[in-house]
LUMZA-722957 format. One record per atom (N, C-alpha, C, CB): residue in one letter; x, y, z. Coordinates in pm, whole numbers, padded with zeros to 5 digits, always signed. Last residue first. Glycine has a CB too. Layout:
AXYZ...
% end
This chain:
G+05743+13125+09357G+05723+13061+09475G+05605+12934+09478G+05689+13174+09570N+05894+13220+09156N+05752+13259+09194N+05679+13214+09331N+05670+13206+09088I+06159+13062+09144I+06122+13252+09095I+05969+13307+09191I+06063+13267+08858W+06109+12862+09194W+06221+12921+09244W+06192+13084+09263W+06342+12888+09144S+05904+12751+09035S+05873+12769+09165S+05994+12831+09234S+05830+12641+09227Q+06037+12782+08758Q+05936+12913+08808Q+05902+12872+08956Q+05773+12932+08706V+06215+12574+08834V+06304+12682+08806V+06184+12797+08807V+06400+12663+08655Q+06069+12385+08805Q+06134+12396+08920Q+06166+12556+08912Q+06262+12291+08932E+05940+12361+08539E+05815+12393+08629E+05906+12429+08775E+05686+12238+08646P+06177+12375+08364P+06117+12464+08359P+06034+12491+08501P+06054+12448+08246H+06469+12203+08334H+06394+12173+08457H+06275+12302+08477H+06512+12163+08594A+06577+12246+08084A+06525+12103+08106A+06422+12107+08222A+06647+11996+08144D+06665+12487+08133D+06588+12494+08018D+06516+12330+08005D+06694+12543+07883V+06873+12434+08359V+06747+12531+08344V+06625+12542+08243V+06797+12643+08328W+07063+12318+08185W+06992+12256+08308W+06860+12321+08309W+07071+12280+08451A+07149+12473+07992A+07080+12350+07960A+06990+12293+08077A+07184+12248+07920Q+07262+12678+08175Q+07125+12710+08076Q+07051+12587+08029Q+07167+12790+07934A+07454+12535+08281A+07374+12572+08388A+07220+12645+08279A+07481+12700+08509A+07596+12456+08060A+07575+12367+08101A+07436+12391+08226A+07709+12322+08133D+07677+12760+07989D+07623+12662+07903D+07558+12541+07956D+07719+12621+07826E+07830+12783+08198E+07705+12878+08170E+07618+12799+08099E+07734+13013+08086P+08033+12613+08147P+07941+12639+08330P+07827+12698+08283P+08021+12770+08474T+08066+12465+07859T+08115+12583+07952T+08007+12590+08062T+08130+12738+07870A+08115+12134+07822A+08052+12264+07809A+08083+12349+07906A+07920+12259+07805G+08302+11923+07817G+08308+12029+07765G+08292+12111+07775G+08290+12041+07717D+08261+11759+08048D+08256+11677+07925D+08274+11793+07802D+08101+11586+07916E+08233+11893+08280E+08388+11799+08268E+08374+11759+08106E+08398+11621+08392V+07991+11976+08207V+08120+12097+08219V+08255+11990+08223V+08110+12217+08398A+07830+11768+08266A+07803+11862+08138A+07925+11931+08153A+07663+11967+08136L+07876+11714+08549L+07928+11591+08415L+07973+11688+08294L+07770+11466+08344M+07763+11942+08684M+07918+11907+08662M+07965+11828+08551M+07969+11836+08771V+07482+11856+08604V+07545+12018+08566V+07705+12004+08553V+07510+12148+08708S+07465+11623+08753S+07452+11617+08597S+07504+11756+08516S+07288+11591+08561E+07503+11682+08987E+07632+11638+08947E+07599+11653+08746E+07668+11447+09030M+07317+11857+09066M+07417+11928+09071M+07534+11815+08962M+07452+11963+09248D+07099+11637+09065D+07082+11735+08936D+07198+11799+08948D+06955+11842+08930S+07201+11471+09228S+07190+11411+09105S+07177+11530+09005S+07069+11310+09101P+07160+11600+09463P+07262+11584+09433P+07288+11527+09317P+07304+11542+09510E+06830+11851+09402E+06912+11727+09480E+07068+11693+09436E+06828+11582+09451W+06799+12171+09541W+06791+12039+09456W+06835+11938+09494W+06842+12038+09348S+06671+12510+09599S+06698+12375+09657S+06729+12270+09541S+06570+12326+09744F+06553+12849+09677F+06655+12750+09566F+06720+12610+09643F+06812+12856+09507R+06407+12994+09787R+06321+12874+09766R+06440+12763+09707R+06180+12911+09648E+06568+13202+09912E+06550+13115+10017E+06469+12981+09969E+06478+13193+10130L+06646+13304+09693L+06748+13234+09723L+06699+13129+09839L+06860+13328+09759I+06347+13411+09618I+06416+13320+09502I+06567+13226+09606I+06492+13462+09339A+06378+13593+09827A+06282+13501+09852A+06308+13369+09728A+06127+13586+09846Y+06572+13799+09788Y+06623+13692+09926Y+06477+13584+09917Y+06637+13803+10132A+06475+13914+09595A+06568+13824+09558A+06587+13700+09658A+06690+13899+09540E+06246+14019+09672E+06206+13947+09638E+06313+13843+09553E+06111+14004+09596P+06384+14185+09911P+06281+14065+09956P+06245+13972+09824P+06126+14135+10022N+06608+14384+09915N+06584+14282+09840N+06504+14168+09882N+06689+14244+09808D+06658+14466+10181D+06704+14551+10102D+06649+14505+09947D+06859+14556+10127A+06641+14276+10342A+06533+14389+10424A+06534+14497+10251A+06637+14503+10633E+06788+14063+10301E+06643+14032+10280E+06534+14193+10289E+06600+13907+10419F+07042+14176+10389F+06990+14181+10220F+06832+14153+10206F+07075+14046+10119G+07108+14236+10607G+06991+14324+10550G+06992+14304+10414G+07000+14477+10579T+07406+14025+10631T+07291+14091+10650T+07193+14228+10633T+07301+14077+10724R+07422+13830+10316R+07481+13937+10399R+07368+13979+10497R+07533+14064+10308A+07336+13450+10302A+07324+13600+10257A+07368+13726+10347A+07182+13621+10230M+07384+13112+10201M+07377+13223+10300M+07364+13357+10266M+07480+13221+10371S+07264+12784+10220S+07235+12921+10137S+07285+13020+10250S+07052+12950+10086G+07443+12500+10234G+07349+12592+10316G+07378+12711+10208G+07394+12625+10502I+07472+12149+10227I+07534+12277+10138I+07416+12376+10184I+07548+12253+09940Y+07545+11936+10480Y+07427+11950+10390Y+07523+12096+10320Y+07238+11978+10485E+07667+11586+10541E+07649+11723+10529E+07544+11760+10460E+07748+11781+10481E+07729+11296+10748E+07647+11315+10621E+07653+11510+10681E+07445+11198+10611G+07977+11336+10944G+07905+11256+10895G+07840+11290+10797G+07843+11215+10965G+08385+11415+10991G+08202+11437+11040G+08100+11309+10947G+08128+11648+10968Y+08615+11380+10969Y+08543+11451+10828Y+08404+11430+10884Y+08571+11365+10652V+08709+11248+11214V+08760+11362+11175V+08689+11435+11047V+08896+11333+11155G+08645+11013+11328G+08522+11086+11297G+08561+11226+11239G+08430+11101+11429E+08797+10803+11355E+08814+10889+11449E+08693+10984+11407E+08962+10949+11454P+08743+10622+11153P+08651+10571+11252P+08673+10691+11346P+08684+10413+11315D+08670+10618+10861D+08720+10740+10918D+08637+10718+11081D+08671+10897+10810D+08671+10461+10535D+08613+10452+10653D+08721+10543+10756D+08590+10288+10689L+08689+10597+10208L+08794+10543+10324L+08715+10557+10440L+08943+10630+10344Y+08492+10601+09969Y+08529+10689+10087Y+08627+10581+10166Y+08383+10746+10185K+08524+10480+09616K+08503+10482+09766K+08586+10581+09882K+08532+10345+09800L+08435+10459+09283L+08543+10519+09400L+08442+10501+09537L+08599+10718+09368D+08474+10453+08943D+08391+10358+09062D+08529+10410+09205D+08384+10112+09001F+08396+10761+08759F+08490+10663+08807F+08393+10573+08889F+08617+10727+08895R+08167+10912+08679R+08258+10865+08582R+08372+10756+08629R+08322+10987+08529V+08038+10974+08918V+07936+10923+08782V+08061+10869+08708V+07831+11067+08676F+08223+11037+09104F+08175+10933+09136F+08067+10881+09037F+08136+10951+09259K+08305+11302+08956K+08392+11174+08946K+08327+11050+09021K+08539+11204+09012W+08126+11495+08977W+08125+11403+08883W+08202+11301+08894W+08145+11448+08782H+07985+11511+09345H+08080+11527+09252H+08095+11442+09139H+08182+11529+09310P+07810+11606+09610P+07829+11532+09459P+07919+11590+09424P+07726+11533+09348T+08117+11468+09797T+07987+11461+09714T+07919+11516+09747T+07925+11368+09693W+08462+11465+09769W+08334+11516+09850W+08228+11476+09714W+08340+11717+09908G+08834+11421+09883G+08712+11412+09798G+08583+11453+09848G+08696+11286+09758T+09145+11410+09822T+09056+11491+09921T+08935+11447+09861T+09074+11662+09929V+09284+11090+09732V+09246+11227+09723V+09152+11304+09809V+09201+11239+09613V+09483+10882+09671V+09416+10898+09745V+09356+11031+09738V+09469+10864+09838I+09578+10579+09436I+09597+10703+09461I+09494+10746+09553I+09604+10775+09346W+09758+10334+09247W+09653+10398+09366W+09672+10488+09395W+09635+10355+09480E+09643+10288+08905E+09763+10323+09005E+09659+10363+09142E+09883+10477+08939E+09493+10240+08644E+09467+10139+08798E+09595+10156+08861E+09436+09948+08780N+09516+10392+08467N+09649+10338+08454N+09622+10184+08578N+09790+10483+08507E+09277+10561+08532E+09311+10497+08380E+09407+10382+08384E+09381+10607+08279Y+09354+10641+08751Y+09245+10555+08750Y+09286+10499+08624Y+09097+10618+08761A+09582+10837+08715A+09583+10729+08816A+09460+10643+08779A+09577+10787+08973D+09430+11016+08553D+09516+10966+08522D+09540+10857+08574D+09587+11026+08525S+09206+11087+08759S+09177+11028+08618S+09310+10970+08562S+09118+11144+08513L+09337+11210+08943L+09284+11084+08985L+09210+11050+08864L+09197+11086+09117Q+09473+11443+08816Q+09544+11345+08860Q+09486+11190+08912Q+09606+11409+08954A+09201+11569+08778A+09302+11523+08675A+09407+11422+08713A+09373+11637+08628A+09110+11656+09048A+09045+11535+08947A+09144+11485+08833A+08905+11594+08863M+09324+11823+09108M+09273+11695+09197M+09238+11588+09083M+09122+11733+09304A+09278+12033+08915A+09424+11942+08897A+09397+11801+09007A+09595+12058+08963A+09030+12133+09009A+09077+12087+08867A+09154+11991+08838A+09135+12169+08807S+09055+12209+09224S+08985+12099+09263S+09029+12040+09138S+08828+12109+09301S+09464+12203+09273S+09311+12277+09315S+09210+12180+09295S+09263+12416+09219S+09655+12173+09554S+09648+12179+09450S+09539+12255+09431S+09658+12076+09400P+09878+12037+09775P+09763+12122+09748P+09794+12126+09647P+09730+12242+09805V+09916+11732+09972V+09982+11824+09820V+09870+11897+09767V+10044+11717+09675L+10038+11639+10225L+09910+11690+10194L+09937+11736+10068L+09852+11793+10287S+10219+11322+10324S+10243+11442+10321S+10084+11522+10224S+10409+11451+10249Y+10239+11060+10584Y+10167+11104+10425Y+10231+11258+10458Y+09940+11092+10398D+10162+10871+10788D+10296+10908+10720D+10283+10976+10625D+10372+10811+10677L+09953+10963+11021L+09976+10900+10894L+10134+10954+10852L+09847+10948+10779S+09834+10970+11298S+09974+10989+11275S+09988+10868+11151S+10076+10965+11429Y+09566+11022+11303Y+09605+10892+11292Y+09744+10878+11257Y+09527+10827+11203N+09579+11299+11361N+09516+11200+11475N+09559+11084+11429N+09352+11194+11497E+09749+11422+11156E+09739+11418+11286E+09696+11294+11401E+09665+11509+11293I+09567+11366+10935I+09719+11347+10930I+09754+11287+11097I+09806+11518+10886A+09355+11455+11026A+09350+11342+11012A+09480+11264+11003A+09277+11331+10921T+09429+11769+10997T+09400+11699+11120T+09377+11544+11131T+09289+11759+11167E+09467+11777+10734E+09574+11793+10835E+09485+11741+10968E+09640+11966+10844T+09196+11759+10687T+09303+11644+10623T+09428+11671+10707T+09343+11662+10440M+09101+11981+10772M+09026+11886+10823M+09166+11757+10803M+08858+11868+10729A+09226+12140+10583A+09224+12156+10712A+09169+12027+10794A+09148+12274+10735M+09108+12075+10325M+09261+12073+10364M+09261+12068+10519M+09349+12214+10305I+08820+12144+10355I+08853+11977+10340I+09016+11981+10383I+08826+11902+10150G+08819+12413+10361G+08798+12346+10480G+08835+12227+10484G+08685+12347+10516A+09098+12571+10147A+08939+12485+10177A+08957+12419+10293A+08886+12362+10063G+09336+12646+10107G+09217+12769+10232G+09093+12694+10227G+09165+12974+10164P+09481+12533+09911P+09502+12521+10044P+09430+12589+10145P+09612+12545+10062E+09267+12356+09707E+09307+12459+09748E+09352+12457+09904E+09210+12544+09714I+09306+11975+09738I+09276+12075+09665I+09362+12231+09730I+09107+12073+09665G+09507+11666+09726G+09427+11800+09791G+09406+11876+09719G+09478+11876+09884I+09653+11351+09751I+09641+11469+09684I+09535+11583+09707I+09632+11433+09568I+09884+11252+09996I+09721+11269+09963I+09688+11356+09900I+09637+11286+10056K+10122+11038+09953K+10097+11146+09928K+09929+11164+09927K+10171+11174+09813G+10305+10805+09949G+10286+10870+10081G+10233+11050+10050G+10456+10853+10173D+10260+10630+09739D+10396+10749+09716D+10398+10829+09853D+10367+10881+09567F+10063+10478+09792F+10032+10572+09786F+10169+10693+09772F+09945+10568+09887K+10232+10250+09823K+10162+10234+09728K+10111+10360+09669K+10074+10152+09762D+10361+10329+10075D+10460+10335+09961D+10362+10308+09813D+10593+10201+09987A+10161+10290+10283A+10219+10451+10210A+10287+10447+10098A+10322+10536+10293V+10038+10059+10357V+10035+10096+10251V+10072+10229+10146V+09954+10071+10258D+10026+10116+10655D+10071+10002+10573D+10099+10018+10439D+09985+09907+10576N+09866+10378+10675N+10018+10351+10677N+10107+10231+10647N+10050+10374+10788M+09606+10317+10609M+09687+10368+10533M+09838+10378+10536M+09647+10459+10530E+09427+10231+10780E+09517+10086+10729E+09638+10194+10616E+09375+09922+10601S+09257+10393+10882S+09351+10363+10979S+09416+10249+10918S+09293+10336+11117I+09094+10502+10685I+09221+10572+10684I+09305+10504+10815I+09195+10746+10698S+09015+10160+10518S+09007+10280+10620S+09098+10341+10655S+08964+10260+10725D+09043+10010+10295D+08873+10025+10319D+08880+10118+10464D+08773+09839+10347I+09270+09833+10057I+09228+09917+10180I+09105+09948+10225I+09271+10026+10173T+09265+09855+09772T+09258+09719+09879T+09243+09735+10020T+09384+09637+09876V+09144+09990+09458V+09232+09984+09607V+09211+09901+09736V+09225+10111+09665Y+08967+09966+09317Y+09043+09859+09310Y+09159+09857+09432Y+09098+09858+09169T+08798+10190+09418T+08718+10077+09439T+08860+09951+09461T+08595+10052+09285P+09011+10483+09477P+08931+10351+09350P+08892+10266+09446P+09044+10249+09215V+08941+10705+09730V+09012+10603+09632V+08950+10532+09551V+09079+10515+09687V+08904+10998+09949V+08843+10889+09832V+08969+10823+09773V+08750+10971+09693L+08837+11135+10257L+08960+11091+10172L+08890+11004+10089L+09090+11019+10250G+08558+11358+10271G+08660+11230+10321G+08785+11192+10224G+08567+11084+10330V+08217+11451+10273V+08332+11488+10237V+08450+11362+10298V+08346+11642+10292K+07866+11513+10156K+07972+11392+10236K+08104+11480+10192K+07971+11188+10157A+07541+11548+10143A+07683+11605+10103A+07749+11522+10189A+07719+11770+10125G+07254+11537+10188G+07319+11437+10131G+07471+11434+10088G+07250+11417+10035E+07091+11837+10035E+07125+11774+10160E+07205+11646+10096E+06985+11736+10261L+07091+12182+09974L+07119+12051+09898L+07175+11970+10018L+07230+12065+09760N+07028+12432+10069N+07009+12380+09918N+07027+12276+09874N+07067+12427+09839K+06927+12522+10345K+06980+12414+10302K+06950+12385+10148K+06937+12313+10390G+06927+12852+10467G+06845+12740+10425G+06982+12665+10381G+06714+12772+10301V+07015+13122+10526V+06877+13112+10469V+06820+13003+10522V+06870+13104+10323M+07213+13271+10802M+07193+13144+10747M+07023+13130+10659M+07213+13036+10887V+07379+13580+10740V+07210+13494+10785V+07239+13402+10703V+07034+13569+10749I+07623+13670+10933I+07582+13625+10832I+07467+13544+10837I+07670+13575+10782D+07756+13733+11189D+07758+13848+11064D+07712+13838+10951D+07870+13884+11023D+07820+13514+11349D+07727+13609+11388D+07698+13765+11305D+07771+13629+11523G+07971+13399+11135G+07846+13362+11172G+07771+13454+11212G+07844+13280+11253Y+08253+13412+11125Y+08208+13499+11068Y+08047+13457+11063Y+08285+13519+10946T+08368+13163+11303T+08456+13299+11289T+08363+13410+11253T+08577+13290+11170D+08212+12939+11242D+08263+13013+11398D+08301+13151+11420D+08388+12953+11450W+08214+12946+10990W+08138+12943+11043W+08128+13020+11181W+08126+12842+11034Y+08473+12833+10985Y+08449+12942+10917Y+08321+13032+10976Y+08432+12897+10776A+08472+12593+11096A+08565+12695+11145A+08523+12869+11108A+08711+12651+11072G+08264+12485+10888G+08236+12498+11072G+08326+12595+11094G+08274+12353+11186H+08304+12371+10670H+08310+12515+10684H+08274+12566+10833H+08213+12578+10579T+08283+12095+10731T+08377+12149+10670T+08403+12292+10677T+08363+12115+10561A+08050+12047+10928A+08187+11995+10941A+08279+12116+10871A+08204+11838+10863P+07776+12058+10886P+07843+12199+10970P+08000+12122+11011P+07725+12260+11155M+07842+12247+10541M+07796+12241+10671M+07753+12127+10762M+07711+12307+10668W+07968+12473+10320W+07905+12342+10356W+07941+12284+10517W+07961+12232+10240S+07829+12675+10109S+07852+12678+10250S+07799+12530+10297S+07769+12810+10323S+07730+12827+09874S+07888+12724+09897S+07900+12676+10026S+08042+12808+09877V+07591+13037+09781V+07534+12882+09798V+07619+12768+09812V+07456+12842+09686S+07582+13358+09906S+07626+13246+09848S+07543+13097+09853S+07749+13236+09904M+07530+13725+09879M+07484+13599+09879M+07592+13451+09848M+07377+13615+09777D+07622+13960+09815D+07465+13950+09861D+07450+13834+09928D+07356+13950+09745V+07935+14113+09909V+07854+14025+09846V+07712+14009+09883V+07910+13914+09856Q+07996+14252+10112Q+08118+14280+09999Q+07984+14192+09881Q+08337+14170+10039G+07941+14245+10400G+07861+14316+10300G+07908+14317+10163G+07847+14446+10336D+08112+14131+10578D+08165+14270+10544D+08028+14338+10480D+08309+14266+10428A+07989+13838+10558A+08048+13933+10682A+08033+14109+10667A+08226+13897+10692L+08102+13791+10316L+07951+13805+10311L+07950+13885+10464L+07851+13634+10296A+08372+13790+10324A+08294+13906+10195A+08158+13920+10281A+08253+13822+09989Q+08435+13588+10482Q+08454+13759+10503Q+08393+13819+10444Q+08565+13825+10479Y+08356+13381+10324Y+08308+13445+10470Y+08303+13544+10519Y+08350+13419+10551L+08551+13441+10152L+08377+13416+10090L+08308+13442+10220L+08325+13230+10020P+08819+13365+10245P+08746+13523+10193P+08587+13553+10166P+08807+13560+10044G+08772+13106+10326G+08785+13197+10417G+08738+13334+10374G+08914+13196+10456A+08750+12968+10061A+08646+12982+10128A+08658+13068+10257A+08604+12861+10150D+08838+13201+09772D+08861+13093+09840D+08729+13088+09960D+09020+13103+09898V+08603+13347+09523V+08704+13355+09604V+08723+13221+09678V+08683+13466+09691A+08434+13444+09251A+08485+13354+09290A+08626+13398+09382A+08497+13275+09175K+08168+13663+09192K+08274+13650+09279K+08341+13531+09345K+08243+13714+09361L+07938+13760+08945L+07952+13651+09022L+08112+13695+09077L+07929+13497+08931E+07634+13957+08895E+07798+13969+08956E+07837+13820+09037E+07812+14121+09092V+07338+13986+08706V+07442+13906+08834V+07556+13940+08808V+07453+13740+08847D+07073+14178+08681D+07193+14150+08665D+07269+14091+08760D+07241+14238+08633Y+06741+13993+08684Y+06830+14055+08726Y+06960+14068+08649Y+06842+14010+08831G+06512+13867+08548G+06476+14012+08517G+06610+14078+08579G+06321+14069+08593A+06474+13598+08584A+06356+13662+08679A+06411+13838+08666A+06362+13581+08883Q+06689+13513+08455Q+06556+13463+08386Q+06463+13537+08465Q+06525+13295+08389E+06880+13549+08664E+06875+13663+08510E+06733+13593+08424E+07070+13640+08374Y+06830+13390+08833Y+06828+13546+08857Y+06812+13595+08714Y+06974+13611+08934V+06922+13160+08676V+06781+13160+08728V+06714+13326+08762V+06786+13062+08875T+07172+13194+08619T+07076+13173+08541T+06966+13223+08545T+07058+13084+08536K+07265+13162+08891K+07272+13294+08805K+07200+13292+08720K+07381+13330+08746L+07207+12885+08965L+07135+13022+09036L+07147+13134+08964L+07191+13065+09170V+07381+12758+08782V+07222+12739+08752V+07179+12870+08856V+07143+12553+08804N+07609+12898+08887N+07604+12957+08751N+07450+12905+08717N+07739+12899+08638T+07614+12767+09171T+07626+12894+09141T+07596+12945+09012T+07736+12925+09167S+07600+12480+09096S+07524+12534+09178S+07495+12719+09139S+07597+12495+09319A+07890+12479+08970A+07737+12415+08892A+07631+12495+08962A+07697+12224+08920I+08061+12558+09124I+08046+12636+09000I+07933+12608+08935I+08149+12621+08910E+08035+12356+09337E+08008+12529+09364E+07987+12609+09256E+08125+12604+09427S+08153+12150+09229S+08000+12200+09274S+07976+12289+09312S+07938+12151+09351D+08430+12211+09171D+08295+12215+09068D+08170+12183+09080D+08306+12150+08975W+08512+12495+09375W+08530+12366+09347W+08367+12313+09229W+08549+12281+09522L+08547+12767+09404L+08595+12710+09322L+08584+12589+09313L+08683+12734+09317V+08307+12945+09578V+08426+12890+09609V+08425+12780+09461V+08426+12815+09784Y+08104+13247+09564Y+08134+13121+09519Y+08278+13081+09567Y+08118+13117+09369G+07859+13485+09570G+08032+13458+09589G+08041+13287+09591G+08107+13537+09771I+07686+13720+09406I+07682+13589+09457I+07876+13549+09465I+07568+13478+09331S+07465+13978+09375S+07607+13971+09353S+07602+13806+09468S+07717+14151+09415V+07243+14171+09181V+07273+14109+09292V+07395+14016+09266V+07153+14040+09343E+07003+14400+09079E+07154+14364+09060E+07131+14266+09194E+07291+14513+09068K+06769+14580+08894K+06767+14488+08979K+06882+14430+08935K+06651+14411+08989P+06735+14959+08874P+06800+14816+08835P+06777+14706+08929P+06955+14825+08823T+06415+15124+08918T+06580+15078+08992T+06634+14959+08935T+06578+15040+09165A+06323+15281+08641A+06315+15143+08748A+06458+15139+08795A+06269+14976+08668A+06268+15616+08599A+06351+15487+08529A+06317+15414+08660A+06543+15504+08479A+05982+15773+08632A+06102+15760+08676A+06185+15635+08606A+06089+15751+08819P+05749+15859+08384P+05787+15761+08495P+05924+15761+08530P+05755+15625+08460T+05623+16181+08307T+05701+16070+08242T+05736+16008+08389T+05845+16120+08132S+05269+16271+08325S+05395+16290+08397S+05497+16146+08302S+05361+16265+08607P+05071+16376+08058P+05112+16289+08142P+05267+16307+08215P+05097+16172+08068A+04951+16668+08050A+05006+16592+07970A+05037+16508+08076A+05107+16642+07879S+04761+16883+08177S+04724+16744+08095S+04808+16693+08073S+04665+16738+07981E+04920+17097+08317E+04807+16992+08338E+04742+16879+08350E+04771+16994+08309D+05116+17147+08139D+05142+17090+08253D+05040+17026+08290D+05181+17165+08340T+04942+17256+07913T+05003+17142+07901T+05047+17067+08021T+05100+17164+07826C+04855+17502+08021C+04733+17405+08004C+04805+17238+07973C+04625+17469+07852G+05077+17633+08028G+04986+17586+08148G+04904+17508+08152G+04925+17656+08195A+05106+17680+07793A+05238+17589+07847A+05137+17576+08014A+05452+17705+07851V+04955+17833+07706V+04957+17701+07623V+05058+17597+07701V+05015+17731+07456F+05005+18047+07813F+04853+17978+07840F+04857+17827+07810F+04729+18047+07736I+05248+18097+07729I+05212+18089+07865I+05093+18021+07862I+05202+18217+07935V+05187+18185+07453V+05280+18051+07512V+05238+18056+07658V+05471+18065+07497G+04976+18401+07521G+04946+18273+07416G+05016+18156+07503G+05028+18291+07236F+05140+18591+07582F+05042+18526+07655F+05000+18412+07629F+04950+18583+07662L+05318+18607+07347L+05359+18590+07518L+05254+18530+07547L+05383+18725+07624V+05161+18748+07168V+05218+18603+07162V+05265+18526+07277V+05324+18603+07082I+05084+18990+07260I+04969+18855+07274I+05029+18738+07223I+04822+18869+07184L+05324+19085+07323L+05236+19065+07407L+05159+18969+07407L+05180+19144+07414V+05414+19104+07019V+05488+19033+07090V+05372+18998+07233V+05637+19122+07115L+05184+19285+06953L+05172+19151+06899L+05291+19062+06991L+05202+19155+06720L+05218+19520+07079L+05130+19419+07134L+05116+19324+07051L+05007+19461+07170L+05512+19599+06949L+05487+19550+07136L+05328+19463+07124L+05460+19745+07282N+05439+19647+06738N+05501+19536+06726N+05489+19488+06907N+05663+19563+06647K+05233+19876+06750K+05193+19729+06695K+05255+19623+06765K+05232+19706+06549S+05416+20026+06847S+05321+20009+06955S+05268+19899+06879S+05220+20135+07003N+05576+20079+06631N+05648+20026+06731N+05532+19983+06847N+05764+20136+06780L+05416+20208+06445L+05476+20086+06395L+05516+20006+06553L+05624+20126+06281N+05141+20352+06620N+05210+20395+06528N+05314+20226+06535N+05283+20568+06566L+04799+20341+06649L+04921+20326+06704L+05008+20300+06587L+04925+20220+06810M+04574+20640+06665M+04582+20542+06598M+04775+20488+06625M+04517+20592+06438
% end
C-alpha cells in the first residue's frame, strides 16, 4: 500500500503527463499566428513651387488611399536630386525637363531613374501682365525704368533662376534678379496687377496665376528658356525592385495642366494643400483607381 508521499508523487506524475500530452496536441492542431504585415511606406521629395505642392499632395493622397504611410520632404531643387541619387527619398514628381532642371540631371541623372512624364505642356520664362506694352525680352532695356530695373524671382536654387541669370547676360539686360520665393513672387505680382503697375517675374505654367490674371510670356529669341517642357517622375535606384507596387503607381501617375491648376487655385483661395488634394481625388475616382490598380 502506497504511503502519503508515494500517492502525492504519483499524482504529480499523472498531472505532468497530462500537461505534456495536451501541449503536444495543441501545438499540432492550433493554427499558427500570422506574422505582422510589413508596413507600406514611401517618401516623396518635392520643391516648394505651387505646382509641385499640388502634384505632390495629390500623389500623397493617392498613396494613402492605396494603404501607404507617406512622408513628404520639401527641399530646393539641387538637394532634391542629390537626395534621390543618395537614396534618401523614394521618388519625386518635380522634375522640370529638359531645360529647367537639365543641369541637375547632368549632375545626378546617372544615379536616378527617370520613370516617365507626369505632365506635358509645361513652360518657363519671363512673365508680364498683358497691359505691359512690350512683347520680347530683347525690348526690356528700353523700358527698364518702368520695371524699376528688377526681375522678381523665386528661390535662389531654382533652375529658372539660373536660366534668368543667363538671360540677363545673353541679352545684356540692365536689370537685377531679385530672389524671393514662389509665394512672395505671386504676392508681388498680385499687388502690381491690382494697381496696373509694370512688373516682370520668373514664371511657369501650369500655375494658378494664369487663371487669375491676364498674363503673357515675353518672347525669348535667344532660346534661353527652351521650348515646351514636361514634368517628370523620378525614383531612387532600386525602388522598383524594393517596392514594385508603389513604383507601378508612380509610373501610372499623370494628369493635365488644367487638373494641376485647379488644385493650385483651390490652395490660393484658402484651402490647405491636403484638403485641395483630397477634393480633387474625391472628384476623380476613376482616374485615381487607374493609377492605383492599373
